[in-house]
PDB file with SEQRES, HELIX, SHEET and CRYST1 records, atoms N, CA, C and O in Angstrom:
SEQRES   1 A   80  MET LEU PHE ASP THR HIS THR HIS LEU ASP ALA PRO GLN          
SEQRES   2 A   80  PHE ASP GLU ASP ARG GLU ASP MET ILE GLU ARG ALA LEU          
SEQRES   3 A   80  GLN SER GLY VAL SER ARG MET VAL ASN ILE GLY PHE ASN          
SEQRES   4 A   80  ARG GLU THR ILE PRO SER THR MET LYS LEU ALA GLU THR          
SEQRES   5 A   80  TYR ASP PHE ILE TYR ALA ALA VAL GLY TRP HIS PRO VAL          
SEQRES   6 A   80  ASP ALA ILE SER MET GLU GLU GLN ASP ILE ASP TRP ILE          
SEQRES   7 A   80  ALA SER                                                      
HELIX    1 AA1 PRO A   12  PHE A   14  5                                   3    
HELIX    2 AA2 ARG A   18  GLN A   27  1                                  10    
HELIX    3 AA3 THR A   42  THR A   52  1                                  11    
HELIX    4 AA4 PRO A   64  SER A   69  5                                   6    
HELIX    5 AA5 GLU A   72  ALA A   79  1                                   8    
SHEET    1 AA1 3 LEU A   2  THR A   7  0                                        
SHEET    2 AA1 3 VAL A  30  GLY A  37  1                                        
SHEET    3 AA1 3 ILE A  56  VAL A  60  1                                        
CRYST1    1.000    1.000    1.000  90.00  90.00  90.00 P 1           1          
ATOM      1  N   MET A   1      95.065  92.827  87.704  1.00  0.00           N  
ATOM      2  CA  MET A   1      95.860  93.905  88.265  1.00  0.00           C  
ATOM      3  C   MET A   1      96.768  94.475  87.182  1.00  0.00           C  
ATOM      4  O   MET A   1      97.449  93.732  86.474  1.00  0.00           O  
ATOM      5  N   LEU A   2      96.771  95.781  87.062  1.00  0.00           N  
ATOM      6  CA  LEU A   2      97.692  96.462  86.159  1.00  0.00           C  
ATOM      7  C   LEU A   2      98.748  97.182  86.985  1.00  0.00           C  
ATOM      8  O   LEU A   2      98.444  97.792  88.010  1.00  0.00           O  
ATOM      9  N   PHE A   3      99.994  97.105  86.525  1.00  0.00           N  
ATOM     10  CA  PHE A   3     101.125  97.725  87.214  1.00  0.00           C  
ATOM     11  C   PHE A   3     101.826  98.613  86.203  1.00  0.00           C  
ATOM     12  O   PHE A   3     102.454  98.116  85.268  1.00  0.00           O  
ATOM     13  N   ASP A   4     101.723  99.938  86.384  1.00  0.00           N  
ATOM     14  CA  ASP A   4     102.394 100.884  85.488  1.00  0.00           C  
ATOM     15  C   ASP A   4     103.820 101.044  85.984  1.00  0.00           C  
ATOM     16  O   ASP A   4     104.054 101.591  87.061  1.00  0.00           O  
ATOM     17  N   THR A   5     104.764 100.568  85.200  1.00  0.00           N  
ATOM     18  CA  THR A   5     106.157 100.485  85.641  1.00  0.00           C  
ATOM     19  C   THR A   5     106.992 101.730  85.345  1.00  0.00           C  
ATOM     20  O   THR A   5     108.180 101.759  85.668  1.00  0.00           O  
ATOM     21  N   HIS A   6     106.401 102.753  84.743  1.00  0.00           N  
ATOM     22  CA  HIS A   6     107.190 103.956  84.441  1.00  0.00           C  
ATOM     23  C   HIS A   6     106.261 105.164  84.350  1.00  0.00           C  
ATOM     24  O   HIS A   6     105.656 105.421  83.309  1.00  0.00           O  
ATOM     25  N   THR A   7     106.157 105.904  85.463  1.00  0.00           N  
ATOM     26  CA  THR A   7     105.310 107.091  85.481  1.00  0.00           C  
ATOM     27  C   THR A   7     106.126 108.318  85.859  1.00  0.00           C  
ATOM     28  O   THR A   7     107.214 108.221  86.428  1.00  0.00           O  
ATOM     29  N   HIS A   8     105.572 109.463  85.528  1.00  0.00           N  
ATOM     30  CA  HIS A   8     106.124 110.760  85.933  1.00  0.00           C  
ATOM     31  C   HIS A   8     104.967 111.570  86.513  1.00  0.00           C  
ATOM     32  O   HIS A   8     104.620 112.639  86.009  1.00  0.00           O  
ATOM     33  N   LEU A   9     104.380 111.035  87.582  1.00  0.00           N  
ATOM     34  CA  LEU A   9     103.214 111.643  88.208  1.00  0.00           C  
ATOM     35  C   LEU A   9     103.516 113.016  88.798  1.00  0.00           C  
ATOM     36  O   LEU A   9     102.602 113.807  89.030  1.00  0.00           O  
ATOM     37  N   ASP A  10     104.784 113.300  89.041  1.00  0.00           N  
ATOM     38  CA  ASP A  10     105.190 114.575  89.622  1.00  0.00           C  
ATOM     39  C   ASP A  10     105.481 115.651  88.568  1.00  0.00           C  
ATOM     40  O   ASP A  10     105.925 116.748  88.910  1.00  0.00           O  
ATOM     41  N   ALA A  11     105.235 115.345  87.307  1.00  0.00           N  
ATOM     42  CA  ALA A  11     105.483 116.314  86.235  1.00  0.00           C  
ATOM     43  C   ALA A  11     104.602 117.544  86.424  1.00  0.00           C  
ATOM     44  O   ALA A  11     103.460 117.423  86.869  1.00  0.00           O  
ATOM     45  N   PRO A  12     105.115 118.714  86.093  1.00  0.00           N  
ATOM     46  CA  PRO A  12     104.366 119.957  86.316  1.00  0.00           C  
ATOM     47  C   PRO A  12     102.991 120.000  85.658  1.00  0.00           C  
ATOM     48  O   PRO A  12     102.083 120.642  86.185  1.00  0.00           O  
ATOM     49  N   GLN A  13     102.819 119.340  84.532  1.00  0.00           N  
ATOM     50  CA  GLN A  13     101.519 119.388  83.866  1.00  0.00           C  
ATOM     51  C   GLN A  13     100.414 118.710  84.678  1.00  0.00           C  
ATOM     52  O   GLN A  13      99.234 118.855  84.358  1.00  0.00           O  
ATOM     53  N   PHE A  14     100.788 117.974  85.722  1.00  0.00           N  
ATOM     54  CA  PHE A  14      99.797 117.328  86.566  1.00  0.00           C  
ATOM     55  C   PHE A  14      99.562 118.076  87.878  1.00  0.00           C  
ATOM     56  O   PHE A  14      98.812 117.597  88.728  1.00  0.00           O  
ATOM     57  N   ASP A  15     100.184 119.232  88.057  1.00  0.00           N  
ATOM     58  CA  ASP A  15     100.066 119.964  89.323  1.00  0.00           C  
ATOM     59  C   ASP A  15      98.615 120.274  89.693  1.00  0.00           C  
ATOM     60  O   ASP A  15      98.252 120.207  90.867  1.00  0.00           O  
ATOM     61  N   GLU A  16      97.803 120.604  88.729  1.00  0.00           N  
ATOM     62  CA  GLU A  16      96.429 121.013  89.025  1.00  0.00           C  
ATOM     63  C   GLU A  16      95.479 119.848  89.320  1.00  0.00           C  
ATOM     64  O   GLU A  16      94.487 120.017  90.029  1.00  0.00           O  
ATOM     65  N   ASP A  17      95.786 118.671  88.777  1.00  0.00           N  
ATOM     66  CA  ASP A  17      94.844 117.553  88.959  1.00  0.00           C  
ATOM     67  C   ASP A  17      95.530 116.230  89.267  1.00  0.00           C  
ATOM     68  O   ASP A  17      95.025 115.171  88.898  1.00  0.00           O  
ATOM     69  N   ARG A  18      96.675 116.279  89.940  1.00  0.00           N  
ATOM     70  CA  ARG A  18      97.456 115.060  90.214  1.00  0.00           C  
ATOM     71  C   ARG A  18      96.625 114.018  90.956  1.00  0.00           C  
ATOM     72  O   ARG A  18      96.590 112.855  90.551  1.00  0.00           O  
ATOM     73  N   GLU A  19      95.958 114.417  92.033  1.00  0.00           N  
ATOM     74  CA  GLU A  19      95.186 113.447  92.810  1.00  0.00           C  
ATOM     75  C   GLU A  19      94.047 112.856  91.986  1.00  0.00           C  
ATOM     76  O   GLU A  19      93.767 111.661  92.079  1.00  0.00           O  
ATOM     77  N   ASP A  20      93.395 113.686  91.185  1.00  0.00           N  
ATOM     78  CA  ASP A  20      92.327 113.172  90.310  1.00  0.00           C  
ATOM     79  C   ASP A  20      92.884 112.202  89.283  1.00  0.00           C  
ATOM     80  O   ASP A  20      92.265 111.178  88.993  1.00  0.00           O  
ATOM     81  N   MET A  21      94.063 112.519  88.726  1.00  0.00           N  
ATOM     82  CA  MET A  21      94.682 111.647  87.733  1.00  0.00           C  
ATOM     83  C   MET A  21      95.044 110.294  88.353  1.00  0.00           C  
ATOM     84  O   MET A  21      94.835 109.244  87.743  1.00  0.00           O  
ATOM     85  N   ILE A  22      95.585 110.334  89.562  1.00  0.00           N  
ATOM     86  CA  ILE A  22      95.925 109.084  90.256  1.00  0.00           C  
ATOM     87  C   ILE A  22      94.650 108.278  90.520  1.00  0.00           C  
ATOM     88  O   ILE A  22      94.635 107.060  90.344  1.00  0.00           O  
ATOM     89  N   GLU A  23      93.601 108.949  90.934  1.00  0.00           N  
ATOM     90  CA  GLU A  23      92.329 108.267  91.187  1.00  0.00           C  
ATOM     91  C   GLU A  23      91.765 107.650  89.908  1.00  0.00           C  
ATOM     92  O   GLU A  23      91.229 106.542  89.938  1.00  0.00           O  
ATOM     93  N   ARG A  24      91.882 108.357  88.792  1.00  0.00           N  
ATOM     94  CA  ARG A  24      91.404 107.802  87.509  1.00  0.00           C  
ATOM     95  C   ARG A  24      92.190 106.550  87.139  1.00  0.00           C  
ATOM     96  O   ARG A  24      91.625 105.587  86.621  1.00  0.00           O  
ATOM     97  N   ALA A  25      93.477 106.563  87.401  1.00  0.00           N  
ATOM     98  CA  ALA A  25      94.288 105.369  87.122  1.00  0.00           C  
ATOM     99  C   ALA A  25      93.801 104.193  87.967  1.00  0.00           C  
ATOM    100  O   ALA A  25      93.638 103.081  87.464  1.00  0.00           O  
ATOM    101  N   LEU A  26      93.574 104.447  89.246  1.00  0.00           N  
ATOM    102  CA  LEU A  26      93.078 103.386  90.130  1.00  0.00           C  
ATOM    103  C   LEU A  26      91.728 102.861  89.656  1.00  0.00           C  
ATOM    104  O   LEU A  26      91.503 101.651  89.626  1.00  0.00           O  
ATOM    105  N   GLN A  27      90.840 103.765  89.289  1.00  0.00           N  
ATOM    106  CA  GLN A  27      89.517 103.370  88.817  1.00  0.00           C  
ATOM    107  C   GLN A  27      89.588 102.574  87.512  1.00  0.00           C  
ATOM    108  O   GLN A  27      88.691 101.788  87.206  1.00  0.00           O  
ATOM    109  N   SER A  28      90.663 102.785  86.749  1.00  0.00           N  
ATOM    110  CA  SER A  28      90.848 102.068  85.480  1.00  0.00           C  
ATOM    111  C   SER A  28      91.549 100.732  85.668  1.00  0.00           C  
ATOM    112  O   SER A  28      91.805 100.026  84.692  1.00  0.00           O  
ATOM    113  N   GLY A  29      91.864 100.374  86.907  1.00  0.00           N  
ATOM    114  CA  GLY A  29      92.469  99.076  87.174  1.00  0.00           C  
ATOM    115  C   GLY A  29      93.965  99.085  87.414  1.00  0.00           C  
ATOM    116  O   GLY A  29      94.560  98.028  87.618  1.00  0.00           O  
ATOM    117  N   VAL A  30      94.588 100.260  87.396  1.00  0.00           N  
ATOM    118  CA  VAL A  30      96.022 100.348  87.695  1.00  0.00           C  
ATOM    119  C   VAL A  30      96.153 100.361  89.214  1.00  0.00           C  
ATOM    120  O   VAL A  30      95.751 101.326  89.864  1.00  0.00           O  
ATOM    121  N   SER A  31      96.711  99.301  89.779  1.00  0.00           N  
ATOM    122  CA  SER A  31      96.769  99.204  91.234  1.00  0.00           C  
ATOM    123  C   SER A  31      98.165  99.449  91.806  1.00  0.00           C  
ATOM    124  O   SER A  31      98.326  99.573  93.020  1.00  0.00           O  
ATOM    125  N   ARG A  32      99.156  99.517  90.950  1.00  0.00           N  
ATOM    126  CA  ARG A  32     100.534  99.803  91.382  1.00  0.00           C  
ATOM    127  C   ARG A  32     101.179 100.683  90.321  1.00  0.00           C  
ATOM    128  O   ARG A  32     100.894 100.548  89.131  1.00  0.00           O  
ATOM    129  N   MET A  33     102.059 101.595  90.768  1.00  0.00           N  
ATOM    130  CA  MET A  33     102.771 102.484  89.853  1.00  0.00           C  
ATOM    131  C   MET A  33     104.185 102.699  90.368  1.00  0.00           C  
ATOM    132  O   MET A  33     104.425 102.721  91.575  1.00  0.00           O  
ATOM    133  N   VAL A  34     105.109 102.858  89.443  1.00  0.00           N  
ATOM    134  CA  VAL A  34     106.477 103.239  89.789  1.00  0.00           C  
ATOM    135  C   VAL A  34     106.708 104.622  89.196  1.00  0.00           C  
ATOM    136  O   VAL A  34     106.610 104.818  87.985  1.00  0.00           O  
ATOM    137  N   ASN A  35     107.016 105.575  90.067  1.00  0.00           N  
ATOM    138  CA  ASN A  35     107.343 106.918  89.597  1.00  0.00           C  
ATOM    139  C   ASN A  35     108.862 107.041  89.520  1.00  0.00           C  
ATOM    140  O   ASN A  35     109.584 106.536  90.379  1.00  0.00           O  
ATOM    141  N   ILE A  36     109.326 107.714  88.487  1.00  0.00           N  
ATOM    142  CA  ILE A  36     110.752 107.798  88.214  1.00  0.00           C  
ATOM    143  C   ILE A  36     111.298 109.159  88.640  1.00  0.00           C  
ATOM    144  O   ILE A  36     110.815 110.198  88.192  1.00  0.00           O  
ATOM    145  N   GLY A  37     112.297 109.145  89.499  1.00  0.00           N  
ATOM    146  CA  GLY A  37     113.039 110.355  89.865  1.00  0.00           C  
ATOM    147  C   GLY A  37     114.383 110.289  89.171  1.00  0.00           C  
ATOM    148  O   GLY A  37     115.131 109.327  89.350  1.00  0.00           O  
ATOM    149  N   PHE A  38     114.695 111.303  88.382  1.00  0.00           N  
ATOM    150  CA  PHE A  38     115.878 111.198  87.520  1.00  0.00           C  
ATOM    151  C   PHE A  38     116.847 112.375  87.610  1.00  0.00           C  
ATOM    152  O   PHE A  38     117.814 112.429  86.850  1.00  0.00           O  
ATOM    153  N   ASN A  39     116.609 113.319  88.522  1.00  0.00           N  
ATOM    154  CA  ASN A  39     117.534 114.440  88.710  1.00  0.00           C  
ATOM    155  C   ASN A  39     117.249 115.110  90.056  1.00  0.00           C  
ATOM    156  O   ASN A  39     116.414 114.627  90.820  1.00  0.00           O  
ATOM    157  N   ARG A  40     117.934 116.212  90.351  1.00  0.00           N  
ATOM    158  CA  ARG A  40     117.774 116.884  91.641  1.00  0.00           C  
ATOM    159  C   ARG A  40     116.342 117.341  91.907  1.00  0.00           C  
ATOM    160  O   ARG A  40     115.902 117.372  93.057  1.00  0.00           O  
ATOM    161  N   GLU A  41     115.630 117.689  90.869  1.00  0.00           N  
ATOM    162  CA  GLU A  41     114.266 118.185  91.047  1.00  0.00           C  
ATOM    163  C   GLU A  41     113.258 117.055  91.252  1.00  0.00           C  
ATOM    164  O   GLU A  41     112.350 117.174  92.074  1.00  0.00           O  
ATOM    165  N   THR A  42     113.415 115.970  90.515  1.00  0.00           N  
ATOM    166  CA  THR A  42     112.384 114.935  90.527  1.00  0.00           C  
ATOM    167  C   THR A  42     112.602 113.845  91.581  1.00  0.00           C  
ATOM    168  O   THR A  42     111.651 113.148  91.933  1.00  0.00           O  
ATOM    169  N   ILE A  43     113.793 113.683  92.080  1.00  0.00           N  
ATOM    170  CA  ILE A  43     114.020 112.656  93.101  1.00  0.00           C  
ATOM    171  C   ILE A  43     113.237 112.970  94.383  1.00  0.00           C  
ATOM    172  O   ILE A  43     112.561 112.079  94.900  1.00  0.00           O  
ATOM    173  N   PRO A  44     113.299 114.197  94.918  1.00  0.00           N  
ATOM    174  CA  PRO A  44     112.504 114.470  96.135  1.00  0.00           C  
ATOM    175  C   PRO A  44     110.994 114.330  95.917  1.00  0.00           C  
ATOM    176  O   PRO A  44     110.293 113.805  96.782  1.00  0.00           O  
ATOM    177  N   SER A  45     110.494 114.791  94.781  1.00  0.00           N  
ATOM    178  CA  SER A  45     109.053 114.686  94.541  1.00  0.00           C  
ATOM    179  C   SER A  45     108.635 113.234  94.324  1.00  0.00           C  
ATOM    180  O   SER A  45     107.526 112.848  94.693  1.00  0.00           O  
ATOM    181  N   THR A  46     109.501 112.436  93.736  1.00  0.00           N  
ATOM    182  CA  THR A  46     109.227 111.006  93.583  1.00  0.00           C  
ATOM    183  C   THR A  46     109.170 110.320  94.944  1.00  0.00           C  
ATOM    184  O   THR A  46     108.281 109.508  95.200  1.00  0.00           O  
ATOM    185  N   MET A  47     110.107 110.645  95.802  1.00  0.00           N  
ATOM    186  CA  MET A  47     110.116 110.054  97.139  1.00  0.00           C  
ATOM    187  C   MET A  47     108.871 110.461  97.926  1.00  0.00           C  
ATOM    188  O   MET A  47     108.311 109.648  98.661  1.00  0.00           O  
ATOM    189  N   LYS A  48     108.435 111.714  97.778  1.00  0.00           N  
ATOM    190  CA  LYS A  48     107.236 112.174  98.477  1.00  0.00           C  
ATOM    191  C   LYS A  48     105.999 111.400  98.019  1.00  0.00           C  
ATOM    192  O   LYS A  48     105.168 111.014  98.840  1.00  0.00           O  
ATOM    193  N   LEU A  49     105.877 111.171  96.704  1.00  0.00           N  
ATOM    194  CA  LEU A  49     104.754 110.379  96.203  1.00  0.00           C  
ATOM    195  C   LEU A  49     104.764 108.977  96.801  1.00  0.00           C  
ATOM    196  O   LEU A  49     103.723 108.474  97.226  1.00  0.00           O  
ATOM    197  N   ALA A  50     105.924 108.351  96.836  1.00  0.00           N  
ATOM    198  CA  ALA A  50     106.032 106.984  97.364  1.00  0.00           C  
ATOM    199  C   ALA A  50     105.731 106.939  98.857  1.00  0.00           C  
ATOM    200  O   ALA A  50     105.202 105.945  99.355  1.00  0.00           O  
ATOM    201  N   GLU A  51     106.061 107.996  99.565  1.00  0.00           N  
ATOM    202  CA  GLU A  51     105.767 108.047 101.001  1.00  0.00           C  
ATOM    203  C   GLU A  51     104.287 108.348 101.258  1.00  0.00           C  
ATOM    204  O   GLU A  51     103.744 107.963 102.294  1.00  0.00           O  
ATOM    205  N   THR A  52     103.643 109.029 100.324  1.00  0.00           N  
ATOM    206  CA  THR A  52     102.243 109.434 100.488  1.00  0.00           C  
ATOM    207  C   THR A  52     101.267 108.322 100.120  1.00  0.00           C  
ATOM    208  O   THR A  52     100.253 108.132 100.793  1.00  0.00           O  
ATOM    209  N   TYR A  53     101.570 107.594  99.059  1.00  0.00           N  
ATOM    210  CA  TYR A  53     100.668 106.561  98.535  1.00  0.00           C  
ATOM    211  C   TYR A  53     101.331 105.191  98.669  1.00  0.00           C  
ATOM    212  O   TYR A  53     102.457 104.992  98.215  1.00  0.00           O  
ATOM    213  N   ASP A  54     100.627 104.257  99.290  1.00  0.00           N  
ATOM    214  CA  ASP A  54     101.235 102.938  99.498  1.00  0.00           C  
ATOM    215  C   ASP A  54     101.284 102.094  98.227  1.00  0.00           C  
ATOM    216  O   ASP A  54     101.898 101.027  98.236  1.00  0.00           O  
ATOM    217  N   PHE A  55     100.667 102.529  97.149  1.00  0.00           N  
ATOM    218  CA  PHE A  55     100.680 101.793  95.885  1.00  0.00           C  
ATOM    219  C   PHE A  55     101.583 102.449  94.837  1.00  0.00           C  
ATOM    220  O   PHE A  55     101.652 101.990  93.697  1.00  0.00           O  
ATOM    221  N   ILE A  56     102.273 103.520  95.228  1.00  0.00           N  
ATOM    222  CA  ILE A  56     103.243 104.165  94.332  1.00  0.00           C  
ATOM    223  C   ILE A  56     104.644 103.881  94.869  1.00  0.00           C  
ATOM    224  O   ILE A  56     104.933 104.119  96.042  1.00  0.00           O  
ATOM    225  N   TYR A  57     105.495 103.374  94.003  1.00  0.00           N  
ATOM    226  CA  TYR A  57     106.871 103.049  94.355  1.00  0.00           C  
ATOM    227  C   TYR A  57     107.800 104.038  93.668  1.00  0.00           C  
ATOM    228  O   TYR A  57     107.431 104.667  92.676  1.00  0.00           O  
ATOM    229  N   ALA A  58     109.003 104.170  94.201  1.00  0.00           N  
ATOM    230  CA  ALA A  58     109.975 105.114  93.654  1.00  0.00           C  
ATOM    231  C   ALA A  58     111.145 104.366  93.026  1.00  0.00           C  
ATOM    232  O   ALA A  58     111.640 103.380  93.572  1.00  0.00           O  
ATOM    233  N   ALA A  59     111.571 104.855  91.874  1.00  0.00           N  
ATOM    234  CA  ALA A  59     112.829 104.427  91.262  1.00  0.00           C  
ATOM    235  C   ALA A  59     113.625 105.701  91.034  1.00  0.00           C  
ATOM    236  O   ALA A  59     113.168 106.610  90.342  1.00  0.00           O  
ATOM    237  N   VAL A  60     114.812 105.765  91.615  1.00  0.00           N  
ATOM    238  CA  VAL A  60     115.610 106.985  91.491  1.00  0.00           C  
ATOM    239  C   VAL A  60     116.983 106.679  90.931  1.00  0.00           C  
ATOM    240  O   VAL A  60     117.553 105.611  91.154  1.00  0.00           O  
ATOM    241  N   GLY A  61     117.484 107.638  90.208  1.00  0.00           N  
ATOM    242  CA  GLY A  61     118.800 107.549  89.591  1.00  0.00           C  
ATOM    243  C   GLY A  61     119.073 108.853  88.868  1.00  0.00           C  
ATOM    244  O   GLY A  61     118.429 109.866  89.141  1.00  0.00           O  
ATOM    245  N   TRP A  62     119.996 108.830  87.975  1.00  0.00           N  
ATOM    246  CA  TRP A  62     120.340 110.039  87.234  1.00  0.00           C  
ATOM    247  C   TRP A  62     120.237 109.742  85.751  1.00  0.00           C  
ATOM    248  O   TRP A  62     120.935 108.870  85.235  1.00  0.00           O  
ATOM    249  N   HIS A  63     119.379 110.456  85.079  1.00  0.00           N  
ATOM    250  CA  HIS A  63     119.196 110.257  83.644  1.00  0.00           C  
ATOM    251  C   HIS A  63     120.450 110.734  82.906  1.00  0.00           C  
ATOM    252  O   HIS A  63     121.006 111.776  83.254  1.00  0.00           O  
ATOM    253  N   PRO A  64     120.895 109.996  81.904  1.00  0.00           N  
ATOM    254  CA  PRO A  64     122.106 110.389  81.169  1.00  0.00           C  
ATOM    255  C   PRO A  64     122.048 111.804  80.598  1.00  0.00           C  
ATOM    256  O   PRO A  64     123.080 112.469  80.514  1.00  0.00           O  
ATOM    257  N   VAL A  65     120.874 112.274  80.207  1.00  0.00           N  
ATOM    258  CA  VAL A  65     120.754 113.629  79.661  1.00  0.00           C  
ATOM    259  C   VAL A  65     121.133 114.669  80.714  1.00  0.00           C  
ATOM    260  O   VAL A  65     121.671 115.726  80.387  1.00  0.00           O  
ATOM    261  N   ASP A  66     120.846 114.358  81.982  1.00  0.00           N  
ATOM    262  CA  ASP A  66     121.141 115.285  83.067  1.00  0.00           C  
ATOM    263  C   ASP A  66     122.510 115.039  83.709  1.00  0.00           C  
ATOM    264  O   ASP A  66     122.895 115.755  84.634  1.00  0.00           O  
ATOM    265  N   ALA A  67     123.230 114.053  83.236  1.00  0.00           N  
ATOM    266  CA  ALA A  67     124.493 113.666  83.870  1.00  0.00           C  
ATOM    267  C   ALA A  67     125.542 114.777  83.825  1.00  0.00           C  
ATOM    268  O   ALA A  67     126.440 114.815  84.666  1.00  0.00           O  
ATOM    269  N   ILE A  68     125.437 115.661  82.870  1.00  0.00           N  
ATOM    270  CA  ILE A  68     126.425 116.736  82.779  1.00  0.00           C  
ATOM    271  C   ILE A  68     126.413 117.627  84.022  1.00  0.00           C  
ATOM    272  O   ILE A  68     127.429 118.230  84.366  1.00  0.00           O  
ATOM    273  N   SER A  69     125.261 117.707  84.694  1.00  0.00           N  
ATOM    274  CA  SER A  69     125.166 118.550  85.886  1.00  0.00           C  
ATOM    275  C   SER A  69     125.346 117.752  87.182  1.00  0.00           C  
ATOM    276  O   SER A  69     125.311 118.326  88.271  1.00  0.00           O  
ATOM    277  N   MET A  70     125.535 116.448  87.073  1.00  0.00           N  
ATOM    278  CA  MET A  70     125.683 115.609  88.261  1.00  0.00           C  
ATOM    279  C   MET A  70     127.038 115.850  88.904  1.00  0.00           C  
ATOM    280  O   MET A  70     128.056 115.985  88.225  1.00  0.00           O  
ATOM    281  N   GLU A  71     127.025 115.900  90.239  1.00  0.00           N  
ATOM    282  CA  GLU A  71     128.248 116.101  91.009  1.00  0.00           C  
ATOM    283  C   GLU A  71     128.461 114.910  91.940  1.00  0.00           C  
ATOM    284  O   GLU A  71     127.546 114.120  92.175  1.00  0.00           O  
ATOM    285  N   GLU A  72     129.659 114.795  92.459  1.00  0.00           N  
ATOM    286  CA  GLU A  72     130.019 113.665  93.322  1.00  0.00           C  
ATOM    287  C   GLU A  72     129.063 113.534  94.509  1.00  0.00           C  
ATOM    288  O   GLU A  72     128.679 112.419  94.863  1.00  0.00           O  
ATOM    289  N   GLN A  73     128.674 114.642  95.126  1.00  0.00           N  
ATOM    290  CA  GLN A  73     127.779 114.566  96.282  1.00  0.00           C  
ATOM    291  C   GLN A  73     126.389 114.055  95.902  1.00  0.00           C  
ATOM    292  O   GLN A  73     125.657 113.563  96.761  1.00  0.00           O  
ATOM    293  N   ASP A  74     126.020 114.166  94.629  1.00  0.00           N  
ATOM    294  CA  ASP A  74     124.733 113.635  94.191  1.00  0.00           C  
ATOM    295  C   ASP A  74     124.683 112.115  94.329  1.00  0.00           C  
ATOM    296  O   ASP A  74     123.635 111.555  94.650  1.00  0.00           O  
ATOM    297  N   ILE A  75     125.790 111.458  94.091  1.00  0.00           N  
ATOM    298  CA  ILE A  75     125.851 110.006  94.238  1.00  0.00           C  
ATOM    299  C   ILE A  75     125.587 109.624  95.688  1.00  0.00           C  
ATOM    300  O   ILE A  75     124.821 108.699  95.960  1.00  0.00           O  
ATOM    301  N   ASP A  76     126.219 110.331  96.617  1.00  0.00           N  
ATOM    302  CA  ASP A  76     126.000 110.063  98.036  1.00  0.00           C  
ATOM    303  C   ASP A  76     124.553 110.360  98.429  1.00  0.00           C  
ATOM    304  O   ASP A  76     123.957 109.628  99.219  1.00  0.00           O  
ATOM    305  N   TRP A  77     123.987 111.444  97.871  1.00  0.00           N  
ATOM    306  CA  TRP A  77     122.610 111.826  98.164  1.00  0.00           C  
ATOM    307  C   TRP A  77     121.645 110.734  97.713  1.00  0.00           C  
ATOM    308  O   TRP A  77     120.737 110.361  98.455  1.00  0.00           O  
ATOM    309  N   ILE A  78     121.838 110.225  96.505  1.00  0.00           N  
ATOM    310  CA  ILE A  78     120.977 109.156  96.001  1.00  0.00           C  
ATOM    311  C   ILE A  78     121.115 107.907  96.874  1.00  0.00           C  
ATOM    312  O   ILE A  78     120.119 107.262  97.202  1.00  0.00           O  
ATOM    313  N   ALA A  79     122.322 107.577  97.238  1.00  0.00           N  
ATOM    314  CA  ALA A  79     122.550 106.382  98.075  1.00  0.00           C  
ATOM    315  C   ALA A  79     121.864 106.505  99.426  1.00  0.00           C  
ATOM    316  O   ALA A  79     121.394 105.513  99.984  1.00  0.00           O  
ATOM    317  N   SER A  80     121.809 107.718  99.946  1.00  0.00           N  
ATOM    318  CA  SER A  80     121.188 107.881 101.278  1.00  0.00           C  
ATOM    319  C   SER A  80     119.682 107.805 101.179  1.00  0.00           C  
ATOM    320  O   SER A  80     118.990 107.920 102.191  1.00  0.00           O  
TER     321      SER A  80                                                      
END                                                                             
């Protein structure tokens, strides 16, 4: 079993073939993946992937590069 612990499956470059890419990973022996949500844009898409696929997990937080735009309500949003 292979477990990819850091993916960005929701990245725009995968919009056209995301499902095919996920299937190729499965066919190559990757049976679990963690997708990373790191800002306002990627947290919802990460959660959607985790809700859609039972073998994709979500890790969410705020990347330090994006911290300059983080607001107090974002902390509450992530916690919820």
